C-alpha positions, 0 to 999 in steps of 0.5 A, spaced: 502 565 531 502 563 523 507 565 518 504 566 512 511 568 508 514 561 509 513 556 503 512 549 504 515 543 500 510 538 497 509 532 502 510 525 499 509 519 503 513 513 502 515 511 495 516 503 494 523 502 491 524 500 484 522 492 483 528 488 483 530 483 478 529 477 483 523 480 485 518 475 488 511 475 485 505 476 490 498 473 489 493 479 488 486 477 488 480 481 487 477 485 493 471 482 496 468 486 502 469 481 508 467 485 514 464 492 515 470 496 517 478 496 514 483 500 517 489 503 513 495 502 517 500 505 512 500 507 505 505 509 500 505 515 496 499 517 492 503 521 487 504 514 483 499 510 479 500 504 483 498 505 491 499 500 496 496 500 503 497 496 509 490 494 512 487 491 518 481 488 519 477 482 523 484 481 527 488 480 521 492 484 516 493 484 508 496 489 503 491 492 498 494 495 491 490 500 487 492 501 480 489 508 477 489 508 470 484 512 465 480 515 471 478 508 473 481 504 479 483 497 479 483 494 487 486 488 488 489 485 495 493 479 498 490 474 502 488 476 509 494 473 514 497 473 520 500 480 522 507 477 522 506 474 515 503 481 512 509 485 515 514 481 512 510 482 505 509 489 506 517 490 508 518 486 501 514 490 497 517 497 500 524 494 499 522 492 491 523 485 493 516 483 492 511 486 487 
């Protein structure tokens, strides 16, 4: 039975922590299609102008950054790397240690 008198709070996904002063600079490259399918494994909340996606394709991982401004989206991505390397980078982005 579905209760219709319950008001749900808006859902927000993961928000990256604010950038730390000693934040590592990430090399971001123009996004180029390298394979037929890319799977987004995780992503940050879409309520901010910059959204990060942890992506998997062809047995490797990478992070995609989508920056929305004035109705357009600028898509950049990291190098496609081994899983362990990208998971460390993903954690650093979420912790504000990389940007």
